[in-house]
C-alpha positions as YAML, in Angstrom:
chain: A
units: angstrom
residues:
- id: 1
  name: MET
  ca: [-29.73, 144.98, 101.26]
- id: 2
  name: PRO
  ca: [-31.98, 147.69, 99.71]
- id: 3
  name: GLN
  ca: [-31.46, 151.01, 101.61]
- id: 4
  name: ILE
  ca: [-34.25, 153.58, 101.99]
- id: 5
  name: THR
  ca: [-33.36, 156.85, 100.39]
- id: 6
  name: ASP
  ca: [-34.73, 159.90, 100.09]
- id: 7
  name: VAL
  ca: [-34.87, 161.07, 96.43]
- id: 8
  name: SER
  ca: [-36.70, 164.34, 96.58]
- id: 9
  name: SER
  ca: [-35.18, 167.64, 97.39]
- id: 10
  name: ARG
  ca: [-38.85, 168.76, 98.38]
- id: 11
  name: PRO
  ca: [-40.04, 167.96, 102.02]
- id: 12
  name: GLY
  ca: [-42.99, 165.66, 102.40]
- id: 13
  name: GLN
  ca: [-42.24, 163.57, 99.31]
- id: 14
  name: HIS
  ca: [-41.79, 159.64, 99.09]
- id: 15
  name: LYS
  ca: [-39.04, 157.46, 99.92]
- id: 16
  name: ILE
  ca: [-37.85, 154.91, 97.29]
- id: 17
  name: GLU
  ca: [-35.93, 151.94, 97.88]
- id: 18
  name: LEU
  ca: [-32.72, 151.84, 96.06]
- id: 19
  name: LYS
  ca: [-30.82, 148.70, 95.37]
- id: 20
  name: ALA
  ca: [-27.27, 147.96, 96.86]
- id: 21
  name: VAL
  ca: [-25.19, 147.60, 93.79]
- id: 22
  name: LYS
  ca: [-21.25, 146.06, 93.66]
- id: 23
  name: ASP
  ca: [-18.65, 146.56, 91.12]
- id: 24
  name: ALA
  ca: [-16.68, 144.22, 89.27]
- id: 25
  name: GLN
  ca: [-14.33, 143.85, 92.00]
- id: 26
  name: GLY
  ca: [-16.80, 143.24, 94.41]
- id: 27
  name: LEU
  ca: [-16.62, 146.91, 95.92]
- id: 28
  name: ALA
  ca: [-19.86, 149.63, 96.72]
- id: 29
  name: ALA
  ca: [-20.97, 151.30, 93.60]
- id: 30
  name: SER
  ca: [-23.97, 153.78, 93.45]
- id: 31
  name: PRO
  ca: [-27.63, 152.67, 94.56]
- id: 32
  name: GLN
  ca: [-29.92, 152.21, 91.76]
- id: 33
  name: LEU
  ca: [-33.92, 152.24, 91.33]
- id: 34
  name: PRO
  ca: [-35.93, 149.45, 91.14]
- id: 35
  name: GLU
  ca: [-36.39, 148.37, 87.37]
- id: 36
  name: GLU
  ca: [-39.74, 149.65, 87.47]
- id: 37
  name: VAL
  ca: [-39.07, 153.10, 88.58]
- id: 38
  name: LYS
  ca: [-38.12, 155.49, 85.83]
- id: 39
  name: ASN
  ca: [-36.08, 158.87, 87.01]
- id: 40
  name: TYR
  ca: [-37.57, 161.24, 84.52]
- id: 41
  name: MET
  ca: [-35.28, 164.25, 83.89]
- id: 42
  name: ILE
  ca: [-37.81, 167.21, 82.31]
- id: 43
  name: ASP
  ca: [-36.58, 170.40, 80.85]
- id: 44
  name: ILE
  ca: [-39.11, 173.23, 81.36]
- id: 45
  name: ASP
  ca: [-39.06, 176.22, 78.55]
- id: 46
  name: GLY
  ca: [-39.85, 174.52, 75.15]
- id: 47
  name: THR
  ca: [-41.17, 171.30, 76.76]
- id: 48
  name: ILE
  ca: [-43.74, 171.99, 79.37]
- id: 49
  name: THR
  ca: [-44.30, 175.30, 78.51]
- id: 50
  name: GLU
  ca: [-43.24, 177.80, 75.77]
- id: 51
  name: ASP
  ca: [-39.54, 178.61, 75.20]
- id: 52
  name: VAL
  ca: [-38.73, 181.38, 77.20]
- id: 53
  name: PRO
  ca: [-35.20, 182.83, 77.51]
- id: 54
  name: ASN
  ca: [-33.47, 183.44, 80.66]
- id: 55
  name: GLU
  ca: [-32.97, 187.16, 78.89]
- id: 56
  name: GLU
  ca: [-37.04, 187.61, 79.66]
- id: 57
  name: PRO
  ca: [-37.54, 186.43, 82.91]
- id: 58
  name: GLU
  ca: [-40.85, 188.26, 83.28]
- id: 59
  name: ARG
  ca: [-42.45, 185.72, 80.98]
- id: 60
  name: MET
  ca: [-41.59, 182.67, 83.07]
- id: 61
  name: ALA
  ca: [-44.49, 183.86, 85.75]
- id: 62
  name: THR
  ca: [-46.95, 184.34, 83.37]
- id: 63
  name: CYS
  ca: [-46.76, 181.40, 80.58]
- id: 64
  name: SER
  ca: [-49.03, 178.71, 80.27]
- id: 65
  name: PRO
  ca: [-48.16, 175.05, 80.99]
- id: 66
  name: PHE
  ca: [-48.79, 172.79, 77.95]
- id: 67
  name: PRO
  ca: [-52.00, 170.67, 79.26]
- id: 68
  name: ASP
  ca: [-50.66, 167.18, 78.06]
- id: 69
  name: ALA
  ca: [-47.36, 167.71, 79.55]
- id: 70
  name: LEU
  ca: [-49.23, 168.48, 83.13]
- id: 71
  name: LYS
  ca: [-51.29, 165.59, 82.79]
- id: 72
  name: THR
  ca: [-48.59, 162.93, 81.94]
- id: 73
  name: LEU
  ca: [-46.12, 164.21, 84.06]
- id: 74
  name: ASN
  ca: [-48.71, 164.45, 86.89]
- id: 75
  name: LYS
  ca: [-49.51, 160.56, 85.80]
- id: 76
  name: TRP
  ca: [-46.19, 159.29, 86.11]
- id: 77
  name: TYR
  ca: [-45.15, 161.10, 89.34]
- id: 78
  name: GLU
  ca: [-48.49, 158.98, 90.52]
- id: 79
  name: GLU
  ca: [-47.23, 155.93, 89.04]
- id: 80
  name: GLY
  ca: [-44.45, 156.26, 91.50]
- id: 81
  name: HIS
  ca: [-41.96, 157.54, 89.18]
- id: 82
  name: ILE
  ca: [-39.37, 160.32, 89.79]
- id: 83
  name: ILE
  ca: [-39.86, 163.65, 88.08]
- id: 84
  name: THR
  ca: [-36.77, 166.10, 88.31]
- id: 85
  name: PHE
  ca: [-36.81, 169.45, 86.44]
- id: 86
  name: PHE
  ca: [-33.61, 170.23, 84.71]
- id: 87
  name: THR
  ca: [-33.81, 173.59, 83.20]
- id: 88
  name: SER
  ca: [-31.09, 176.14, 81.79]
- id: 89
  name: ARG
  ca: [-32.83, 178.85, 84.02]
- id: 90
  name: THR
  ca: [-30.31, 180.04, 86.59]
- id: 91
  name: GLU
  ca: [-30.74, 180.07, 90.32]
- id: 92
  name: SER
  ca: [-31.84, 183.71, 90.35]
- id: 93
  name: HIS
  ca: [-34.89, 182.25, 88.56]
- id: 94
  name: ARG
  ca: [-35.51, 179.50, 91.40]
- id: 95
  name: ALA
  ca: [-38.37, 181.19, 92.95]
- id: 96
  name: VAL
  ca: [-40.38, 182.21, 90.10]
- id: 97
  name: THR
  ca: [-40.10, 178.57, 88.51]
- id: 98
  name: GLU
  ca: [-40.96, 176.50, 91.91]
- id: 99
  name: ASP
  ca: [-44.01, 179.09, 92.54]
- id: 100
  name: TRP
  ca: [-44.94, 178.34, 88.90]
- id: 101
  name: LEU
  ca: [-44.78, 174.79, 88.80]
- id: 102
  name: CYS
  ca: [-46.74, 174.86, 92.35]
- id: 103
  name: ARG
  ca: [-49.32, 177.79, 90.74]
- id: 104
  name: HIS
  ca: [-50.10, 175.01, 87.74]
- id: 105
  name: GLY
  ca: [-50.30, 172.13, 89.77]
- id: 106
  name: PHE
  ca: [-46.93, 170.28, 88.58]
- id: 107
  name: ASN
  ca: [-46.05, 167.24, 91.19]
- id: 108
  name: TYR
  ca: [-42.47, 166.50, 91.20]
- id: 109
  name: HIS
  ca: [-39.47, 165.74, 93.39]
- id: 110
  name: GLY
  ca: [-36.66, 167.92, 92.15]
- id: 111
  name: LEU
  ca: [-35.68, 171.06, 90.33]
- id: 112
  name: LEU
  ca: [-32.00, 171.57, 88.94]
- id: 113
  name: MET
  ca: [-30.87, 174.61, 87.78]
- id: 114
  name: GLY
  ca: [-28.05, 175.78, 85.43]
- id: 115
  name: LYS
  ca: [-28.26, 173.32, 82.32]
- id: 116
  name: PRO
  ca: [-26.05, 174.38, 79.89]
- id: 117
  name: ARG
  ca: [-27.75, 176.44, 77.09]
- id: 118
  name: GLY
  ca: [-27.56, 175.61, 73.37]
- id: 119
  name: GLY
  ca: [-28.97, 171.81, 72.85]
- id: 120
  name: ASN
  ca: [-27.16, 169.08, 71.17]
- id: 121
  name: TYR
  ca: [-26.43, 167.63, 74.30]
- id: 122
  name: HIS
  ca: [-24.69, 164.48, 74.93]
- id: 123
  name: TRP
  ca: [-25.18, 162.50, 77.98]
- id: 124
  name: ILE
  ca: [-22.28, 159.91, 79.06]
- id: 125
  name: ASP
  ca: [-22.96, 158.39, 82.55]
- id: 126
  name: ASN
  ca: [-21.98, 154.89, 83.98]
- id: 127
  name: HIS
  ca: [-25.97, 154.32, 84.55]
- id: 128
  name: ILE
  ca: [-28.53, 153.55, 81.42]
- id: 129
  name: VAL
  ca: [-29.72, 156.40, 79.80]
- id: 130
  name: ARG
  ca: [-32.06, 156.71, 77.72]
- id: 131
  name: ALA
  ca: [-33.35, 159.83, 75.84]
- id: 132
  name: THR
  ca: [-36.39, 161.37, 74.32]
- id: 133
  name: ARG
  ca: [-36.79, 164.63, 72.55]
- id: 134
  name: TYR
  ca: [-39.68, 166.50, 73.26]
- id: 135
  name: GLN
  ca: [-41.54, 167.10, 69.69]
- id: 136
  name: GLY
  ca: [-44.62, 168.89, 70.60]
- id: 137
  name: THR
  ca: [-46.61, 166.33, 72.15]
- id: 138
  name: PHE
  ca: [-46.64, 164.72, 75.59]
- id: 139
  name: SER
  ca: [-48.20, 161.34, 75.98]
- id: 140
  name: ASP
  ca: [-47.11, 157.55, 77.12]
- id: 141
  name: LEU
  ca: [-43.53, 156.31, 75.74]
- id: 142
  name: ILE
  ca: [-43.45, 153.80, 73.02]
- id: 143
  name: ARG
  ca: [-40.32, 151.68, 72.15]
- id: 144
  name: GLU
  ca: [-38.61, 152.26, 68.70]
- id: 145
  name: ARG
  ca: [-35.61, 151.21, 67.75]
- id: 146
  name: VAL
  ca: [-33.24, 153.97, 66.89]
- id: 147
  name: GLU
  ca: [-29.69, 154.51, 66.05]
- id: 148
  name: ILE
  ca: [-27.35, 155.88, 68.82]
- id: 149
  name: GLU
  ca: [-23.66, 156.91, 69.12]
- id: 150
  name: VAL
  ca: [-21.84, 154.44, 71.47]
- id: 151
  name: PHE
  ca: [-18.42, 154.32, 72.79]
- id: 152
  name: LYS
  ca: [-16.08, 151.76, 70.75]
- id: 153
  name: ARG
  ca: [-15.42, 148.65, 72.57]
- id: 154
  name: GLY
  ca: [-11.74, 147.76, 72.52]
...
């Protein structure tokens, strides 16, 4: 039976109906979003604005958003997708980050601080993970076949 779950850490956001899932043994597993809803995890520095290092927090309040990022992310939000910012900024930067996102009009559901720094990320999860590397332009996503690393089956 579907369950209504609030996917937002912000008050007043819409609720999303998650699908109940069972594992191979028939036990309850983590519920999943409907297939048509994407769960976007978006970096901030160097992705939606200039690349501001944690060592220069005064720049976090004054940098400008990339216009294509604001337009595209708000479009995805309005289409019903989940927008969560996942940043290497620390908890001490939360207030300036939330203020900046609000001041510039970003619509979002959550903000996760403390992403490991240094790049070269490799996300391992039991759910479907799709990765898109930001390379200077935000737009609608297209499908391409690419080579990826996977676990050897055996």
